[in-house]
C-alpha positions in Angstrom: 0.0 0.0 0.0 1.3 3.4 -0.9 1.6 5.8 2.0 -0.3 9.1 1.6 0.1 12.3 3.5 -1.9 15.3 4.8 -0.2 18.6 5.5 -2.1 20.5 8.2 -2.1 24.1 9.3 -1.0 25.6 6.0 -1.2 29.4 5.9 1.0 30.7 3.1 1.1 30.3 -0.7 4.7 28.9 -0.4 3.4 26.1 2.0 0.5 25.3 -0.4 2.9 25.1 -3.4 5.3 22.8 -1.6 2.5 20.5 -0.4 1.0 20.3 -3.9 4.3 19.8 -5.7 5.3 17.1 -3.2 2.1 15.2 -3.8 0.1 15.7 -0.6 -3.4 14.3 -0.8 -4.9 16.7 1.8 -4.2 20.2 2.9 -5.6 21.4 6.2 -6.6 24.9 7.2 -7.1 25.5 11.0 -10.0 27.5 12.3 -9.3 27.5 16.0 -8.3 30.8 17.6 -6.0 29.2 20.2 -3.8 27.7 17.6 -0.8 29.5 16.1 -2.0 28.1 12.8 -5.4 29.8 13.0 -6.4 31.4 9.7 -9.4 33.6 8.6 -11.9 31.8 6.3 -11.3 34.4 3.6 -7.6 33.9 3.6 -8.0 30.1 3.5 -10.4 30.4 0.6 -7.7 32.3 -1.4 -5.0 29.7 -0.5 -7.3 26.8 -1.4 -7.9 28.0 -5.0 -5.0 26.1 -6.5 -5.7 23.0 -4.3 -9.0 22.2 -5.9 -8.9 19.1 -8.1 -5.3 18.4 -7.0 -5.8 17.6 -3.3 -8.6 17.6 -0.7 -9.3 20.8 1.1 -9.7 20.1 4.8 -11.2 22.5 7.5 -10.0 21.7 11.0 -12.5 22.8 13.7 -12.6 22.1 17.5 -16.0 21.6 19.0 -17.6 24.0 16.5 -20.9 25.7 16.9 -23.5 25.4 14.2 -22.7 29.1 13.2 -19.0 28.3 12.9 -19.8 25.2 10.7 -22.0 27.3 8.5 -19.5 30.1 8.1 -16.7 27.7 7.1 -18.9 25.9 4.6 -20.1 29.2 3.1 -16.6 30.8 3.0 -14.4 27.8 2.1 -16.5 25.0 0.7 -14.1 22.4 2.1 -14.1 18.8 0.9 -13.8 17.5 4.5 -14.1 18.7 8.0 -11.5 17.6 10.5 -13.1 17.5 14.0 -10.3 17.7 16.6 -12.2 18.3 19.8 -14.4 16.2 22.0 -17.2 15.9 19.5 -19.4 12.9 20.4 -20.6 10.5 17.7 -24.0 12.1 17.7 -22.5 15.6 17.4 -20.2 14.3 14.6 -23.3 13.0 12.8 -25.0 16.4 13.1 -22.0 18.3 11.8 -21.7 16.0 8.8 -25.3 16.4 7.9 -25.2 20.1 8.4 -22.0 20.7 6.4 -22.8 18.1 3.7 -19.1 17.0 3.6 -17.1 14.1 4.8 -15.5 14.0 8.3 -12.1 13.2 9.6 -12.5 12.5 13.3 -9.3 12.9 15.4 -9.1 10.8 18.5 -6.5 11.2 21.2 -4.3 8.1 22.1 -2.1 7.4 25.1 -2.7 3.7 25.7 -4.4 0.8 24.0 -7.7 1.3 25.6 -8.1 4.7 23.9 -8.5 3.0 20.6 -11.9 1.6 21.6 -13.5 5.0 21.1 -13.0 4.7 17.3 -15.7 2.1 17.0 -18.4 4.7 17.7 -17.3 6.8 14.8 -16.5 4.3 12.0 -19.9 4.4 10.4 -20.0 8.2 10.5 -16.8 9.4 9.1 -14.6 9.2 6.0 -11.4 8.9 7.9 -10.3 8.4 11.5 -7.2 10.1 12.8 -5.2 8.9 15.8 -3.2 11.7 17.5 -1.2 11.9 20.7 -3.3 12.7 23.7 -2.4 16.1 24.9 -1.4 16.9 28.5 -4.2 17.6 30.8 -3.4 21.3 31.0 -2.7 21.7 27.3 -4.3 24.6 25.5 -4.3 22.8 22.2 -5.8 19.4 21.2 -2.9 18.7 18.8 -0.2 20.2 16.7 2.3 20.3 19.6 4.8 17.8 18.4 3.9 15.0 20.8 4.0 11.4 19.6 2.4 8.3 21.1 3.5 4.6 21.0 3.1 3.8 17.4 3.1 0.1 18.1 -0.3 0.4 19.7 -1.7 0.7 16.1 0.1 -2.4 14.8 -2.4 -4.9 13.6 -5.4 -2.7 14.2 -8.2 -2.8 11.6 -10.9 -0.2 11.1 -13.8 0.3 8.7 -12.3 3.5 7.5 -8.8 4.5 6.3 -7.0 6.1 9.1 -4.3 8.8 9.7 -1.4 8.6 12.1 -0.6 12.0 13.6 1.4 13.4 16.4 5.1 14.2 16.5 5.8 13.1 12.9 8.6 14.8 10.9 10.7 14.1 7.8 13.1 11.9 9.9 10.7 9.6 11.7 7.7 9.3 9.3 9.0 6.2 7.6 9.6 4.4 10.9 6.3 5.6 12.2 4.4 4.1 9.2 6.3 0.9 9.4 5.7 0.3 13.1 2.1 1.4 13.1 1.0 0.1 9.7 -0.7 3.5 9.0 -1.9 3.9 5.4 -2.1 7.7 5.9 0.0 10.2 7.9 -0.7 13.8 9.0 2.0 16.4 9.9 1.8 19.9 11.2 4.5 21.1 13.7 7.0 18.7 12.3 7.4 20.7 9.1 7.6 24.1 10.8 10.6 26.4 11.4 8.7 28.1 14.3 5.3 27.8 15.9 2.8 28.0 13.1 5.4 28.8 10.4 5.5 26.1 7.8 8.8 25.6 6.1 8.5 24.7 2.4 11.8 22.8 2.5 10.6 20.7 5.4 7.3 20.0 3.7 9.2 18.8 0.6 11.5 16.6 2.8 8.5 15.1 4.6 6.7 14.3 1.3 9.9 12.9 -0.2 10.2 10.5 2.8 6.5 9.5 2.4 7.1 8.6 -1.2 10.0 6.4 -0.2 8.1 4.6 2.6 
């Protein structure tokens, strides 16, 4: 199986170009004020123009209100929503119906028992995402460079294709995919030169590594 990648938290034309030229399958735009990658819907819409028909446009939201969902759909028209908060299966279903797009549901993982939560979402989403569980006092639900034990995913089977996320970078993504068996990978802080500042060279290096995996 060919490994595929999502670049999350893009906020500049240079990052978009590097992601597309490197063959990323998904580009994520973050709509969460606490994140250093937060972007205005209007700015994301401009950046997403060259992405259409080349990769999937993903809108990342955290426990969004209906009004926030509507605003992002209206302003960006994403292909997918990535829900990165504590959205329940029922709320996930509501958002999917309201937005009329597929869902990537991110789930925090620290130990094997955390994987059981995925079963409640499998029939509702297009993709699952397994990310490192943040510290209890963390301000962000992801994108902080934390990794979890990749071997927890080995041999796991889900009804939907799933992303491995959390602490990935150009130097460890091949090992992470091999250990976990992930068909898809997601990176954000691992291709940044500073908080929220995507480095085109690191994006290129990451996607080169993904192609070699």
